[in-house]
Each structure stands twice: as structure tokens, then as C-alpha cells.
C-alpha positions in Angstrom: -18.2 43.6 85.1 -17.9 41.1 87.9 -20.8 41.0 90.4 -18.6 42.4 93.3 -17.3 45.2 91.1 -20.9 46.0 90.1 -22.2 46.0 93.7 -19.3 48.3 94.8 -19.8 50.8 92.0 -23.6 50.7 92.4 -23.2 51.5 96.1 -20.8 54.3 95.3 -23.2 55.7 92.7 -26.1 55.6 95.1 -24.0 57.3 97.8 -23.0 60.1 95.4 -26.7 60.6 94.2 -27.8 60.8 97.8 -25.0 63.3 98.7 -25.8 65.4 95.6 -29.5 65.5 96.4 -28.8 66.3 100.1 -26.5 69.2 99.0 -29.1 70.4 96.5 -31.6 70.6 99.3 -29.1 72.5 101.5 -28.4 74.9 98.7 -32.1 75.5 98.1 -32.7 76.2 101.8 -29.8 78.6 101.8 -31.3 80.4 98.7 -34.6 80.7 100.5 -32.9 82.3 103.5 -31.1 84.8 101.2 -27.4 85.6 101.7 -27.9 87.0 105.1 -24.6 85.9 106.7 -25.8 87.2 110.1 -28.7 84.6 110.0 -27.7 81.7 112.3 -29.6 79.1 110.2 -27.9 80.4 107.0 -24.5 80.0 108.6 -25.3 76.5 109.7 -26.4 75.5 106.2 -23.4 77.2 104.6 -21.1 75.2 106.9 -22.9 71.9 105.9 -22.5 72.8 102.3 -18.9 73.7 102.6 -18.2 70.4 104.5 -20.1 68.5 101.8 -18.1 69.9 99.0 -14.7 70.0 100.7 -13.3 67.1 98.7 -12.0 68.3 95.3 -14.0 65.5 93.6 -17.2 66.8 95.3 -16.8 70.4 94.1 -20.1 71.5 92.7 -21.5 67.9 93.1 -25.0 69.4 93.7 -24.9 70.6 90.0 -23.8 67.3 88.5 -26.2 65.1 86.5 -26.6 61.4 87.0 -24.5 60.9 83.9 -21.7 63.0 85.4 -21.8 60.8 88.5 -21.8 57.6 86.4 -18.7 58.8 84.6 -17.0 59.6 87.9 -17.8 56.2 89.4 -16.6 54.3 86.3 -13.5 56.4 85.9 -12.2 55.6 89.4 -13.0 51.9 89.6 -11.5 48.7 88.2 -13.8 46.9 85.8 -13.3 43.4 84.6 -15.1 43.1 81.2 -17.7 40.3 81.2 -20.4 41.4 78.7 -18.5 41.2 75.4 -20.0 44.4 74.1 -17.9 46.3 71.5 -18.5 49.6 69.9 -17.3 49.9 66.3 -15.0 52.9 65.6 -13.8 52.3 62.1 -11.7 50.3 59.7 -8.0 50.5 59.4 -5.1 49.7 57.0 -1.4 49.5 57.6 0.6 52.4 56.3 4.0 52.1 54.6 5.7 52.2 58.0 3.6 49.2 59.3 1.5 51.4 61.6 -2.2 50.9 61.7 -4.2 54.0 60.5 -7.9 54.3 61.2 -10.1 55.1 58.3 -13.4 56.6 59.4 -15.8 54.9 57.0 -16.5 51.2 56.8 -14.6 49.7 53.9 -14.9 46.2 52.5 -11.2 46.1 51.6 -10.0 47.2 55.1 -7.3 45.1 56.7 -8.5 45.7 60.2 -11.7 46.6 62.1 -11.4 48.7 65.2 -13.6 48.5 68.3 -13.8 49.7 71.8 -14.9 47.5 74.7 -17.8 49.2 76.3 -16.7 48.3 79.9 -13.0 49.2 79.6 -11.3 52.6 79.6 -7.9 53.9 78.4 -5.8 52.0 75.9 -7.0 48.6 77.1 -10.5 49.3 75.6 -9.1 49.3 72.1 -9.5 46.1 70.1 -8.2 45.5 66.6 -9.6 42.6 64.6 -8.1 41.4 61.3 -10.6 41.4 58.5 -10.4 37.6 58.0 -11.7 37.1 61.6 -14.4 39.8 61.6 -17.3 37.3 61.0 -16.2 35.2 63.9 -15.7 38.2 66.1 -19.2 39.6 65.4 -20.8 36.2 66.0 -19.2 35.8 69.4 -19.7 39.4 70.6 -22.3 42.1 70.8 -21.2 44.7 68.3 -22.7 48.2 68.3 -22.5 50.2 65.1 -23.0 54.0 65.6 -25.4 55.6 63.1 -22.5 57.9 62.2 -18.7 57.7 62.6 -18.5 61.5 62.9 -16.9 62.2 66.3 -17.2 58.5 67.3 -15.2 59.2 70.5 -18.0 61.4 71.8 -20.6 58.8 70.6 -18.7 56.0 72.4 -18.5 58.0 75.7 -22.3 58.6 75.4 -23.0 54.9 74.8 -20.6 53.9 77.6 -22.3 56.3 80.1 -25.7 55.0 79.0 -24.6 51.4 79.5 -23.5 52.1 83.0 -26.4 54.3 83.8 -28.8 51.5 82.8 -26.8 49.0 84.8 -26.9 51.1 87.9 -30.6 52.1 87.6 -32.1 48.9 86.2 -29.4 46.2 86.5 -26.5 44.9 84.5 -28.6 42.2 82.7 -31.0 44.9 81.5 -28.1 47.0 80.2 -26.8 44.1 78.2 -30.3 43.4 76.8 -30.7 47.1 75.8 -27.4 47.1 74.0 -28.2 43.8 72.2 -31.1 45.7 70.6 -28.6 48.4 69.5 -26.5 45.8 67.8 -29.4 45.2 65.5 -30.5 48.8 64.9 -27.3 50.9 65.5 -26.7 53.2 68.3 -29.4 55.9 68.1 -27.4 59.0 68.9 -25.7 61.6 66.7 -23.3 64.2 68.1 -24.8 67.0 66.1 -28.4 66.4 67.4 
């Protein structure tokens, strides 16, 4: 992602974490006071909590994990891919109608290899590489192979969240370096574990 996009998303992430933590503290203080609606301090805290969660996107924000907040920031911001990190999702062949059908397992006789760009979302994240160009593609890009293709959508979402979490917490360069290591060893997460 471009530096200005990164800075804006990092600021938004930090703001959401601060808001979440503030609301958690308010909620804890309310809990300590008990649900005594006649208590003036409780009413004040309840109003602060209500105001803090009045936006539909902030509903239950105090219960959200850092990963939930990362997903929210990434979902609502424009990201220009700059890292060339791709996540392998399977091989494909053309069916008799000329449509491309994904085959889950890696096949040597596949016509196409399918990848998701780790920085993009929606249909623009999808990349199809013809098998004759696969060596060139893998040489020019960082390609992450999951340890299993079972439920690779969930695995991709986990990897994408981890990439952005690392970028927000440690820096974008560190996130790229971390994922370069995964390109050698595979992405170490399985949806059934």
C-alpha cells in the first residue's frame, strides 16, 4: 500500500484501539458500580458508553479484538497494492464452455494457477496466471502457499488480517519480511486447528 494510505489506515486503527480500550474501561467501571440506575456515576458512565457506541460500526466495539479492528479498517479504505504478495488458492482448467474452474489441489497439468493479492479485496484481488508463465510470476512476486487448500478462503482472510496487523503494529516493511519467510515455508495455519 502507498505510504499515505498506510499512514491513514494506521491512524484509524490506532484511533479505534484507543476508543475500544476507553469503552472497555467505562464498561468495567459500570460493572463495578452494579446496575444501579439511580446512581449518578453509573448514569454518567452509561451515557458515555451509549455515545461511544452510537455509530452502527462501533456497536460492541469494546468486545472487538485487534484482528476485528484490522478487518474493519482494511474493509473501508482504498488500498493500492505495492508489495506483490500473492496467496495461492489452487489450479484451474477451462471447462467445455470456456469458463475457468478451480481445482483445489496443485496439479502439474493445470492450465492456470489462481492467486489472491494479499492487499486487495473483492474481485480485484483475484489473479489468474497461465501455466506457461508461472515460473516468471513466482520469480517476480512473493507467493505464499497455504499448508492446506481446505477452506482456503478462510486461510486467506487469516493471512490477510495477519499481514495488516503486522503492518499496523510493527511496520509495513516488517510485514513484507514476515511474509517472505512464509513463501519459503508455507503459511502455518490450518482452519481445523
